N, CA, C and O atoms as a DFTB+ gen file, in Angstrom:
572 C
 N C O
     1  1      18.108      59.128     -40.918
     2  2      18.411      57.822     -41.371
     3  2      17.576      56.797     -40.631
     4  3      17.506      56.789     -39.402
     5  1      16.954      55.945     -41.398
     6  2      16.114      54.923     -40.797
     7  2      16.912      53.647     -40.631
     8  3      17.654      53.223     -41.517
     9  1      16.735      53.061     -39.483
    10  2      17.355      51.755     -39.233
    11  2      16.270      50.700     -39.312
    12  3      15.243      50.780     -38.639
    13  1      16.514      49.751     -40.117
    14  2      15.559      48.655     -40.265
    15  2      15.991      47.490     -39.377
    16  3      16.621      46.535     -39.832
    17  1      15.646      47.593     -38.143
    18  2      15.978      46.507     -37.222
    19  2      14.721      45.678     -36.991
    20  3      13.652      46.195     -36.666
    21  1      14.886      44.429     -37.165
    22  2      13.764      43.550     -36.836
    23  2      14.006      43.026     -35.432
    24  3      15.066      42.487     -35.112
    25  1      13.020      43.199     -34.639
    26  2      13.133      42.713     -33.267
    27  2      12.783      41.232     -33.234
    28  3      11.780      40.789     -33.793
    29  1      13.620      40.508     -32.579
    30  2      13.418      39.071     -32.477
    31  2      12.665      38.792     -31.189
    32  3      13.154      39.098     -30.102
    33  1      11.477      38.212     -31.306
    34  2      10.677      37.897     -30.128
    35  2      10.455      36.395     -30.072
    36  3      10.192      35.758     -31.092
    37  1      10.563      35.830     -28.863
    38  2      10.289      34.408     -28.692
    39  2      11.472      33.535     -29.051
    40  3      12.592      34.005     -29.252
    41  1      11.181      32.241     -29.126
    42  2      12.213      31.249     -29.430
    43  2      11.974      30.667     -30.805
    44  3      10.842      30.598     -31.282
    45  1      13.043      30.256     -31.425
    46  2      12.902      29.590     -32.721
    47  2      12.501      28.131     -32.472
    48  3      12.606      27.628     -31.353
    49  1      12.055      27.486     -33.506
    50  2      11.647      26.092     -33.417
    51  2      12.817      25.212     -32.980
    52  3      12.632      24.293     -32.183
    53  1      13.983      25.477     -33.478
    54  2      15.177      24.704     -33.116
    55  2      15.467      24.838     -31.624
    56  3      15.761      23.847     -30.956
    57  1      15.384      26.051     -31.105
    58  2      15.640      26.263     -29.678
    59  2      14.628      25.509     -28.819
    60  3      14.988      24.905     -27.809
    61  1      13.369      25.547     -29.224
    62  2      12.337      24.812     -28.484
    63  2      12.586      23.311     -28.523
    64  3      12.424      22.631     -27.510
    65  1      12.972      22.794     -29.666
    66  2      13.256      21.362     -29.781
    67  2      14.438      20.961     -28.905
    68  3      14.422      19.895     -28.289
    69  1      15.452      21.800     -28.846
    70  2      16.614      21.513     -27.996
    71  2      16.197      21.451     -26.529
    72  3      16.617      20.554     -25.798
    73  1      15.381      22.393     -26.105
    74  2      14.897      22.408     -24.718
    75  2      14.074      21.154     -24.430
    76  3      14.227      20.545     -23.372
    77  1      13.212      20.768     -25.353
    78  2      12.382      19.570     -25.170
    79  2      13.250      18.320     -25.065
    80  3      12.990      17.457     -24.227
    81  1      14.266      18.215     -25.897
    82  2      15.176      17.059     -25.849
    83  2      15.919      17.020     -24.513
    84  3      16.062      15.953     -23.917
    85  1      16.387      18.163     -24.044
    86  2      17.094      18.220     -22.758
    87  2      16.164      17.807     -21.624
    88  3      16.546      17.004     -20.773
    89  1      14.943      18.348     -21.605
    90  2      13.978      17.988     -20.562
    91  2      13.624      16.502     -20.624
    92  3      13.494      15.845     -19.592
    93  1      13.472      15.987     -21.827
    94  2      13.188      14.559     -21.992
    95  2      14.310      13.699     -21.444
    96  3      14.060      12.684     -20.794
    97  1      15.534      14.099     -21.703
    98  2      16.689      13.365     -21.173
    99  2      16.732      13.387     -19.656
   100  3      17.014      12.371     -19.020
   101  1      16.453      14.546     -19.079
   102  2      16.417      14.652     -17.618
   103  2      15.328      13.766     -17.023
   104  3      15.546      13.096     -16.014
   105  1      14.162      13.767     -17.648
   106  2      13.059      12.931     -17.160
   107  2      13.413      11.452     -17.241
   108  3      13.065      10.677     -16.349
   109  1      14.098      11.063     -18.300
   110  2      14.484       9.656     -18.457
   111  2      15.444       9.223     -17.354
   112  3      15.449       8.058     -16.957
   113  1      16.247      10.143     -16.865
   114  2      17.203       9.826     -15.806
   115  2      16.539       9.883     -14.430
   116  3      16.799       9.024     -13.588
   117  1      15.697      10.870     -14.193
   118  2      15.119      11.115     -12.873
   119  2      13.885      10.257     -12.589
   120  3      13.725       9.782     -11.465
   121  1      13.025      10.048     -13.557
   122  2      11.742       9.369     -13.340
   123  2      11.870       7.974     -12.736
   124  3      11.134       7.671     -11.797
   125  1      12.758       7.110     -13.218
   126  2      12.848       5.777     -12.608
   127  2      13.192       5.826     -11.118
   128  3      12.657       5.045     -10.332
   129  1      14.065       6.723     -10.737
   130  2      14.414       6.866      -9.324
   131  2      13.234       7.316      -8.491
   132  3      13.040       6.845      -7.371
   133  1      12.444       8.228      -9.037
   134  2      11.249       8.690      -8.333
   135  2      10.233       7.570      -8.196
   136  3       9.600       7.431      -7.149
   137  1      10.073       6.771      -9.242
   138  2       9.123       5.656      -9.194
   139  2       9.555       4.636      -8.148
   140  3       8.724       4.138      -7.389
   141  1      10.846       4.321      -8.101
   142  2      11.342       3.375      -7.103
   143  2      11.097       3.904      -5.694
   144  3      10.686       3.151      -4.812
   145  1      11.343       5.180      -5.481
   146  2      11.120       5.781      -4.163
   147  2       9.657       5.694      -3.770
   148  3       9.334       5.386      -2.623
   149  1       8.772       5.964      -4.721
   150  2       7.346       5.906      -4.427
   151  2       6.914       4.478      -4.118
   152  3       6.109       4.258      -3.212
   153  1       7.431       3.518      -4.850
   154  2       7.079       2.109      -4.610
   155  2       7.592       1.642      -3.256
   156  3       6.892       0.925      -2.542
   157  1       8.803       2.040      -2.899
   158  2       9.347       1.674      -1.587
   159  2       8.503       2.287      -0.472
   160  3       8.222       1.632       0.531
   161  1       8.107       3.527      -0.648
   162  2       7.281       4.197       0.357
   163  2       5.929       3.504       0.492
   164  3       5.419       3.354       1.602
   165  1       5.348       3.083      -0.621
   166  2       4.065       2.382      -0.583
   167  2       4.204       1.069       0.173
   168  3       3.346       0.733       0.990
   169  1       5.268       0.326      -0.086
   170  2       5.484      -0.949       0.609
   171  2       5.679      -0.713       2.117
   172  3       5.168      -1.481       2.932
   173  1       6.406       0.334       2.485
   174  2       6.590       0.639       3.908
   175  2       5.261       1.016       4.553
   176  3       4.982       0.627       5.687
   177  1       4.448       1.771       3.829
   178  2       3.133       2.148       4.337
   179  2       2.268       0.910       4.550
   180  3       1.536       0.825       5.536
   181  1       2.350      -0.047       3.631
   182  2       1.587      -1.291       3.780
   183  2       2.040      -2.055       5.020
   184  3       1.216      -2.627       5.733
   185  1       3.336      -2.067       5.278
   186  2       3.848      -2.735       6.479
   187  2       3.308      -2.060       7.743
   188  3       2.925      -2.740       8.695
   189  1       3.279      -0.736       7.752
   190  2       2.725      -0.015       8.899
   191  2       1.248      -0.335       9.084
   192  3       0.794      -0.551      10.207
   193  1       0.501      -0.368       7.992
   194  2      -0.928      -0.694       8.062
   195  2      -1.139      -2.107       8.590
   196  3      -2.023      -2.338       9.414
   197  1      -0.327      -3.054       8.116
   198  2      -0.473      -4.439       8.562
   199  2      -0.098      -4.587      10.035
   200  3      -0.711      -5.384      10.746
   201  1       0.894      -3.837      10.501
   202  2       1.233      -3.869      11.929
   203  2       0.090      -3.325      12.772
   204  3      -0.190      -3.848      13.850
   205  1      -0.572      -2.279      12.290
   206  2      -1.738      -1.747      12.992
   207  2      -2.854      -2.792      13.040
   208  3      -3.495      -2.972      14.075
   209  1      -3.083      -3.471      11.928
   210  2      -4.114      -4.510      11.904
   211  2      -3.762      -5.650      12.857
   212  3      -4.639      -6.194      13.528
   213  1      -2.493      -6.007      12.915
   214  2      -2.085      -7.075      13.842
   215  2      -2.395      -6.663      15.275
   216  3      -2.843      -7.492      16.067
   217  1      -2.166      -5.399      15.622
   218  2      -2.485      -4.929      16.978
   219  2      -3.972      -5.078      17.271
   220  3      -4.354      -5.390      18.399
   221  1      -4.797      -4.861      16.282
   222  2      -6.240      -5.029      16.473
   223  2      -6.590      -6.501      16.678
   224  3      -7.448      -6.836      17.495
   225  1      -5.919      -7.376      15.929
   226  2      -6.123      -8.811      16.139
   227  2      -5.602      -9.239      17.512
   228  3      -6.187     -10.116      18.148
   229  1      -4.516      -8.631      17.969
   230  2      -4.003      -8.940      19.306
   231  2      -4.989      -8.500      20.382
   232  3      -5.161      -9.195      21.383
   233  1      -5.642      -7.348      20.187
   234  2      -6.677      -6.911      21.125
   235  2      -7.820      -7.923      21.139
   236  3      -8.332      -8.272      22.202
   237  1      -8.215      -8.388      19.962
   238  2      -9.253      -9.413      19.849
   239  2      -8.824     -10.650      20.633
   240  3      -9.612     -11.209      21.395
   241  1      -7.585     -11.074      20.447
   242  2      -7.065     -12.266      21.122
   243  2      -7.027     -12.088      22.641
   244  3      -7.363     -13.013      23.380
   245  1      -6.625     -10.922      23.104
   246  2      -6.612     -10.661      24.546
   247  2      -8.014     -10.734      25.135
   248  3      -8.204     -11.274      26.225
   249  1      -8.989     -10.197      24.425
   250  2     -10.373     -10.213      24.906
   251  2     -10.994     -11.602      24.847
   252  3     -11.792     -11.961      25.713
   253  1     -10.634     -12.386      23.833
   254  2     -11.345     -13.635      23.563
   255  2     -10.507     -14.900      23.732
   256  3     -11.019     -16.006      23.558
   257  1      -9.239     -14.753      24.065
   258  2      -8.396     -15.910      24.328
   259  2      -7.823     -16.585      23.096
   260  3      -7.075     -17.554      23.224
   261  1      -8.146     -16.107      21.925
   262  2      -7.642     -16.689      20.684
   263  2      -7.824     -15.699      19.540
   264  3      -8.620     -14.764      19.620
   265  1      -7.070     -15.932      18.485
   266  2      -7.296     -15.154      17.265
   267  2      -8.508     -15.733      16.543
   268  3      -8.829     -16.907      16.729
   269  1      -9.181     -14.938      15.728
   270  2     -10.277     -15.506      14.931
   271  2      -9.735     -16.534      13.940
   272  3      -8.575     -16.467      13.533
   273  1     -10.580     -17.476      13.563
   274  2     -10.193     -18.461      12.552
   275  2      -9.958     -17.759      11.223
   276  3     -10.426     -16.641      11.011
   277  1      -9.229     -18.421      10.331
   278  2      -8.947     -17.861       9.005
   279  2     -10.242     -17.496       8.289
   280  3     -10.329     -16.446       7.652
   281  1     -11.246     -18.364       8.393
   282  2     -12.523     -18.119       7.708
   283  2     -13.223     -16.873       8.251
   284  3     -13.883     -16.154       7.502
   285  1     -13.081     -16.620       9.554
   286  2     -13.711     -15.437      10.160
   287  2     -12.950     -14.169       9.765
   288  3     -13.553     -13.129       9.503
   289  1     -11.638     -14.270       9.726
   290  2     -10.781     -13.194       9.251
   291  2     -11.120     -11.808       9.751
   292  3     -11.420     -11.611      10.928
   293  1     -11.067     -10.854       8.844
   294  2     -11.308      -9.453       9.190
   295  2     -12.749      -9.191       9.597
   296  3     -13.031      -8.220      10.300
   297  1     -13.662     -10.051       9.160
   298  2     -15.068      -9.879       9.555
   299  2     -15.204      -9.930      11.071
   300  3     -16.083      -9.285      11.642
   301  1     -14.330     -10.702      11.723
   302  2     -14.375     -10.812      13.180
   303  2     -13.994      -9.504      13.863
   304  3     -14.343      -9.288      15.023
   305  1     -13.289      -8.639      13.162
   306  2     -12.951      -7.333      13.731
   307  2     -14.067      -6.317      13.525
   308  3     -14.116      -5.289      14.200
   309  1     -14.963      -6.612      12.586
   310  2     -16.070      -5.703      12.270
   311  2     -17.304      -5.975      13.123
   312  3     -18.034      -5.050      13.481
   313  1     -17.534      -7.245      13.447
   314  2     -18.667      -7.631      14.294
   315  2     -18.394      -9.019      14.863
   316  3     -17.583      -9.771      14.322
   317  1     -19.068      -9.351      15.943
   318  2     -18.856     -10.633      16.606
   319  2     -19.377     -11.766      15.729
   320  3     -20.580     -11.843      15.476
   321  1     -18.492     -12.648      15.259
   322  2     -18.930     -13.726      14.380
   323  2     -19.685     -14.833      15.110
   324  3     -20.453     -15.569      14.490
   325  1     -19.474     -14.960      16.436
   326  2     -20.105     -16.037      17.195
   327  2     -20.122     -15.640      18.670
   328  3     -19.103     -15.723      19.355
   329  1     -21.295     -15.207      19.152
   330  2     -21.412     -14.718      20.530
   331  2     -21.086     -15.802      21.552
   332  3     -20.567     -15.496      22.625
   333  1     -21.383     -17.065      21.237
   334  2     -21.063     -18.151      22.167
   335  2     -19.557     -18.396      22.225
   336  3     -19.004     -18.652      23.295
   337  1     -18.908     -18.317      21.088
   338  2     -17.468     -18.569      20.999
   339  2     -16.656     -17.391      21.542
   340  3     -15.584     -17.578      22.117
   341  1     -17.178     -16.179      21.353
   342  2     -16.474     -14.963      21.775
   343  2     -17.372     -14.121      22.690
   344  3     -17.838     -13.054      22.289
   345  1     -17.615     -14.602      23.927
   346  2     -18.527     -13.872      24.819
   347  2     -17.973     -12.532      25.309
   348  3     -18.741     -11.685      25.763
   349  1     -16.672     -12.326      25.226
   350  2     -16.060     -11.079      25.704
   351  2     -15.864     -10.046      24.602
   352  3     -15.133      -9.073      24.781
   353  1     -16.513     -10.257      23.469
   354  2     -16.399      -9.304      22.358
   355  2     -16.946      -7.957      22.828
   356  3     -18.040      -7.904      23.390
   357  1     -16.205      -6.863      22.608
   358  2     -16.663      -5.553      23.096
   359  2     -17.872      -5.015      22.316
   360  3     -18.204      -5.498      21.233
   361  1     -18.503      -4.020      22.894
   362  2     -19.661      -3.391      22.244
   363  2     -19.230      -2.726      20.937
   364  3     -19.892      -2.874      19.910
   365  1     -18.126      -2.001      20.983
   366  2     -17.603      -1.363      19.766
   367  2     -16.666      -2.337      19.055
   368  3     -15.840      -2.979      19.703
   369  1     -16.782      -2.455      17.739
   370  2     -15.904      -3.384      17.014
   371  2     -14.446      -2.901      17.009
   372  3     -14.151      -1.747      17.319
   373  1     -13.570      -3.801      16.655
   374  2     -12.143      -3.496      16.598
   375  2     -11.791      -2.690      15.345
   376  3     -10.752      -2.032      15.286
   377  1     -12.668      -2.754      14.356
   378  2     -12.446      -2.070      13.080
   379  2     -13.779      -1.520      12.594
   380  3     -14.821      -2.127      12.838
   381  1     -13.761      -0.385      11.914
   382  2     -15.000       0.224      11.417
   383  2     -15.355      -0.205      10.006
   384  3     -16.533      -0.251       9.649
   385  1     -14.343      -0.519       9.194
   386  2     -14.611      -0.931       7.815
   387  2     -13.555      -1.925       7.360
   388  3     -12.511      -2.073       7.997
   389  1     -13.830      -2.596       6.267
   390  2     -12.910      -3.599       5.735
   391  2     -11.573      -2.942       5.409
   392  3     -11.520      -1.904       4.749
   393  1     -10.509      -3.557       5.877
   394  2      -9.165      -3.022       5.651
   395  2      -8.701      -3.346       4.239
   396  3      -8.730      -4.501       3.814
   397  1      -8.270      -2.312       3.515
   398  2      -7.780      -2.493       2.145
   399  2      -6.365      -1.952       2.028
   400  3      -5.959      -1.051       2.762
   401  1      -5.625      -2.524       1.087
   402  2      -4.250      -2.085       0.872
   403  2      -4.209      -0.866      -0.052
   404  3      -5.252      -0.326      -0.421
   405  1      -3.023      -0.446      -0.416
   406  2      -2.844       0.747      -1.256
   407  2      -3.429       0.581      -2.650
   408  3      -3.659       1.568      -3.349
   409  1      -3.672      -0.659      -3.058
   410  2      -4.229      -0.941      -4.381
   411  2      -5.724      -1.233      -4.295
   412  3      -6.317      -1.797      -5.214
   413  1      -6.324      -0.834      -3.159
   414  2      -7.771      -0.962      -2.909
   415  2      -8.255      -2.414      -2.930
   416  3      -9.386      -2.700      -3.323
   417  1      -7.386      -3.311      -2.504
   418  2      -7.716      -4.724      -2.412
   419  2      -7.726      -5.108      -0.933
   420  3      -6.821      -4.715      -0.197
   421  1      -8.725      -5.863      -0.482
   422  2      -8.727      -6.268       0.928
   423  2      -7.471      -7.071       1.287
   424  3      -6.995      -7.890       0.500
   425  1      -6.954      -6.822       2.475
   426  2      -5.846      -7.627       2.976
   427  2      -6.328      -9.061       3.165
   428  3      -7.528      -9.315       3.274
   429  1      -5.388      -9.985       3.203
   430  2      -5.693     -11.391       3.437
   431  2      -5.216     -11.735       4.847
   432  3      -4.115     -11.360       5.251
   433  1      -6.066     -12.459       5.595
   434  2      -5.750     -12.868       6.963
   435  2      -5.679     -14.384       7.015
   436  3      -6.555     -15.076       6.497
   437  1      -4.623     -14.897       7.649
   438  2      -4.482     -16.341       7.830
   439  2      -4.062     -16.598       9.272
   440  3      -3.084     -16.029       9.757
   441  1      -4.818     -17.467       9.954
   442  2      -4.428     -17.878      11.304
   443  2      -3.468     -19.048      11.165
   444  3      -3.766     -20.040      10.500
   445  1      -2.305     -18.915      11.806
   446  2      -1.270     -19.958      11.751
   447  2      -0.986     -20.429      13.170
   448  3      -0.059     -19.938      13.815
   449  1      -1.769     -21.368      13.654
   450  2      -1.593     -21.857      15.020
   451  2      -1.844     -20.746      16.015
   452  3      -2.954     -20.221      16.108
   453  1      -0.804     -20.386      16.764
   454  2      -0.959     -19.322      17.758
   455  2      -0.526     -17.960      17.221
   456  3      -0.414     -16.998      17.980
   457  1      -0.284     -17.880      15.922
   458  2       0.125     -16.616      15.310
   459  2      -0.750     -16.350      14.082
   460  3      -1.579     -17.177      13.702
   461  1      -0.550     -15.199      13.480
   462  2      -1.323     -14.845      12.284
   463  2      -0.398     -14.297      11.206
   464  3       0.729     -13.884      11.477
   465  1      -0.899     -14.304       9.988
   466  2      -0.210     -13.682       8.851
   467  2      -1.200     -12.754       8.173
   468  3      -2.365     -13.104       7.982
   469  1      -0.736     -11.578       7.813
   470  2      -1.537     -10.625       7.050
   471  2      -0.783     -10.366       5.755
   472  3       0.427     -10.139       5.762
   473  1      -1.513     -10.404       4.638
   474  2      -0.878     -10.333       3.322
   475  2      -1.561      -9.286       2.451
   476  3      -2.783      -9.141       2.469
   477  1      -0.747      -8.561       1.689
   478  2      -1.232      -7.722       0.597
   479  2      -0.692      -8.341      -0.682
   480  3       0.498      -8.638      -0.782
   481  1      -1.570      -8.533      -1.658
   482  2      -1.123      -9.114      -2.925
   483  2      -0.430      -8.085      -3.816
   484  3      -0.050      -8.403      -4.943
   485  1      -0.264      -6.882      -3.336
   486  2       0.481      -5.813      -4.017
   487  2      -0.188      -5.368      -5.313
   488  3      -1.381      -5.591      -5.516
   489  1       0.589      -4.742      -6.180
   490  2       0.041      -4.060      -7.360
   491  2      -0.671      -4.984      -8.334
   492  3      -1.645      -4.574      -8.966
   493  1      -0.206      -6.225      -8.471
   494  2      -0.850      -7.126      -9.437
   495  2      -2.129      -7.759      -8.889
   496  3      -2.876      -8.391      -9.636
   497  1      -2.389      -7.593      -7.578
   498  2      -3.615      -8.066      -6.923
   499  2      -3.809      -9.576      -7.031
   500  3      -4.931     -10.076      -6.953
   501  1      -2.694     -10.299      -7.213
   502  2      -2.747     -11.764      -7.303
   503  2      -1.693     -12.358      -6.383
   504  3      -0.669     -11.735      -6.101
   505  1      -1.956     -13.554      -5.930
   506  2      -0.993     -14.243      -5.081
   507  2       0.308     -14.477      -5.847
   508  3       0.298     -14.813      -7.031
   509  1       1.421     -14.292      -5.147
   510  2       2.729     -14.482      -5.776
   511  2       3.248     -13.179      -6.350
   512  3       3.008     -12.103      -5.801
   513  1       3.948     -13.284      -7.439
   514  2       4.471     -12.099      -8.111
   515  2       5.953     -11.903      -7.853
   516  3       6.516     -12.454      -6.906
   517  1       6.567     -11.116      -8.705
   518  2       7.993     -10.813      -8.611
   519  2       8.184      -9.305      -8.590
   520  3       7.301      -8.546      -8.989
   521  1       9.343      -8.890      -8.121
   522  2       9.672      -7.467      -8.123
   523  2       8.675      -6.675      -7.296
   524  3       8.382      -7.019      -6.151
   525  1       8.156      -5.602      -7.896
   526  2       7.204      -4.750      -7.180
   527  2       5.834      -5.404      -7.050
   528  3       5.002      -4.928      -6.278
   529  1       5.583      -6.478      -7.783
   530  2       4.319      -7.207      -7.674
   531  2       4.379      -8.308      -6.617
   532  3       3.391      -9.004      -6.386
   533  1       5.534      -8.465      -5.979
   534  2       5.692      -9.499      -4.954
   535  2       4.771      -9.196      -3.776
   536  3       4.654      -8.051      -3.340
   537  1       4.118     -10.248      -3.269
   538  2       3.230     -10.084      -2.128
   539  2       3.982      -9.482      -0.946
   540  3       5.177      -9.716      -0.764
   541  1       3.256      -8.703      -0.150
   542  2       3.826      -8.102       1.052
   543  2       3.266      -8.873       2.238
   544  3       2.058      -8.860       2.472
   545  1       4.130      -9.542       2.985
   546  2       3.729     -10.334       4.138
   547  2       4.139      -9.621       5.417
   548  3       5.250      -9.101       5.525
   549  1       3.232      -9.604       6.381
   550  2       3.537      -8.976       7.659
   551  2       4.783      -9.597       8.279
   552  3       5.617      -8.882       8.835
   553  1       4.918     -10.906       8.192
   554  2       6.077     -11.583       8.792
   555  2       7.395     -11.126       8.168
   556  3       8.433     -11.169       8.827
   557  1       7.368     -10.695       6.921
   558  2       8.581     -10.189       6.272
   559  2       8.809      -8.711       6.564
   560  3       9.937      -8.226       6.480
   561  1       7.749      -8.002       6.904
   562  2       7.881      -6.574       7.236
   563  2       8.681      -6.383       8.515
   564  3       9.407      -5.399       8.660
   565  1       8.549      -7.311       9.427
   566  2       9.131      -7.144      10.756
   567  2      10.510      -7.776      10.900
   568  3      10.965      -8.027      12.016
   569  1      11.168      -8.031       9.792
   570  2      12.522      -8.615       9.856
   571  2      13.568      -7.533       9.885
   572  3      14.761      -7.829       9.938
């Protein structure tokens, strides 16, 4: 006696669609949380980078008695902007290359009297912004 059994191999189209819908639903729930975590981590990393840059400016200030002017900015960490004004500038610069944020945009340096501010314009690369595009200020990182 012959048995005519058809062997079922693989998944049916309906089963595949159900799996895709389930995976899509999971992604819709999980993805926003992952994105928020990544954005928070990026902002924390920017704060760490800006604190490191501030230490380099503090070294400059200790050697030269003042922070560089706003116009001199980060260039003053790369090479001596004025040998007469900064006679104690070391042979090796304080920085090897222009400092950029996570969005590959140069940080902004502002001298504020006897203190400084370092700013990243964040993801939108423009001054201001809201939410995740809000500028990251060193002074706000250290609160």
